[in-house]
C-alpha positions as CSV (number, residue, x, y, z in Angstrom):
1,F,-0.5,-44.8,1.8
2,T,-3.0,-42.0,2.0
3,Q,-3.4,-39.0,-0.3
4,L,-4.2,-35.7,1.2
5,T,-5.5,-33.4,-1.6
6,K,-6.5,-29.7,-1.0
7,T,-8.3,-27.6,-3.4
8,I,-7.0,-24.2,-4.4
9,E,-8.7,-20.9,-6.3
10,V,-6.1,-18.8,-7.7
11,K,-6.5,-15.3,-8.6
12,W,-4.4,-12.5,-10.5
13,D,-4.5,-8.9,-9.6
14,F,-2.8,-6.0,-11.0
15,R,-4.2,-3.3,-8.8
16,I,-3.4,-5.2,-5.3
17,N,0.0,-3.8,-4.8
18,N,-1.8,-0.2,-5.0
19,T,-4.9,-0.9,-3.1
20,E,-3.7,-3.1,-0.4
21,N,-7.2,-5.2,-0.7
22,L,-8.0,-8.4,-1.7
23,Y,-10.8,-8.1,-4.3
24,L,-13.4,-10.6,-3.4
25,E,-16.1,-10.9,-6.2
26,L,-19.6,-10.7,-5.4
27,F,-21.2,-10.1,-8.9
28,N,-19.8,-10.1,-12.3
29,K,-22.1,-9.6,-15.0
30,N,-19.9,-11.4,-17.6
31,S,-20.8,-14.5,-15.4
32,K,-23.4,-17.2,-15.9
33,G,-26.0,-15.9,-13.4
34,G,-24.0,-13.0,-12.6
35,K,-22.3,-14.5,-9.7
36,G,-18.6,-13.6,-8.8
37,W,-16.4,-16.5,-7.7
38,W,-16.7,-15.4,-3.9
39,K,-20.3,-17.0,-4.1
40,F,-19.9,-20.4,-5.3
41,C,-16.1,-20.7,-4.7
42,Q,-15.7,-24.0,-2.8
43,A,-11.9,-24.5,-2.6
44,D,-10.1,-25.3,0.2
45,Y,-7.7,-22.1,-0.5
46,V,-7.4,-19.0,-2.3
47,A,-4.3,-18.0,-3.8
48,Y,-4.1,-14.2,-4.8
49,G,-1.6,-13.2,-6.9
50,D,0.1,-9.4,-6.5
51,A,1.2,-9.2,-10.3
52,L,3.6,-6.3,-9.8
53,A,5.1,-7.6,-6.7
54,R,5.0,-11.4,-8.1
55,V,4.0,-12.9,-4.7
56,F,0.9,-14.7,-3.6
57,Y,-0.9,-14.5,-0.8
58,V,-2.5,-17.6,0.3
59,V,-5.3,-18.2,2.5
60,P,-7.6,-20.5,3.7
61,L,-10.9,-19.9,2.3
62,A,-13.3,-20.9,5.1
63,E,-11.2,-18.5,7.6
64,L,-11.4,-15.9,5.0
65,K,-15.1,-16.1,4.9
66,A,-15.7,-16.0,8.5
67,R,-13.1,-12.9,8.9
68,V,-15.4,-11.0,6.1
69,E,-18.2,-11.7,8.1
70,K,-16.8,-10.3,11.2
71,V,-15.0,-7.3,9.3
72,K,-17.9,-6.5,7.2
73,P,-15.6,-4.8,4.6
74,P,-16.6,-2.3,2.0
75,I,-17.7,-2.9,-1.6
76,G,-16.0,-1.5,-4.6
77,E,-16.2,-2.0,-8.3
78,C,-14.1,-3.2,-11.0
79,Y,-14.4,-1.5,-14.6
80,G,-18.3,-1.6,-14.1
81,D,-18.1,-5.1,-15.1
82,S,-18.2,-6.6,-11.6
83,F,-18.3,-5.6,-7.5
84,G,-17.0,-7.4,-4.4
85,Y,-15.9,-7.0,-1.4
86,L,-12.3,-4.9,-0.7
87,M,-10.7,-6.9,2.3
88,P,-7.7,-5.0,3.4
89,I,-4.7,-7.6,3.7
90,D,-3.4,-6.3,6.9
91,S,-6.8,-7.5,8.2
92,I,-5.9,-10.9,7.3
93,E,-2.3,-11.4,8.0
94,D,-2.5,-13.7,11.0
95,L,-4.3,-16.0,8.3
96,I,-1.8,-15.9,5.3
């Protein structure tokens, strides 16, 4: 019997329903060293929850990182505390 283990980074977003973007945090002034989760996450998958629609977008993290490099999404901010990539959901529908 071989156990297969995968890791998942879970994110919860109240604005994703309006923005239609995944917010991939690069910098957070409240975290140690200022790094956002996107910089150090090593999970196999990211599960990004839409708080209003009550759905999760589950994406293989390695494939999402490759797509970000290819698409070069714009950078946005969140309440002045953090900034990160704004990855359009429609640009990763084939990965979900």
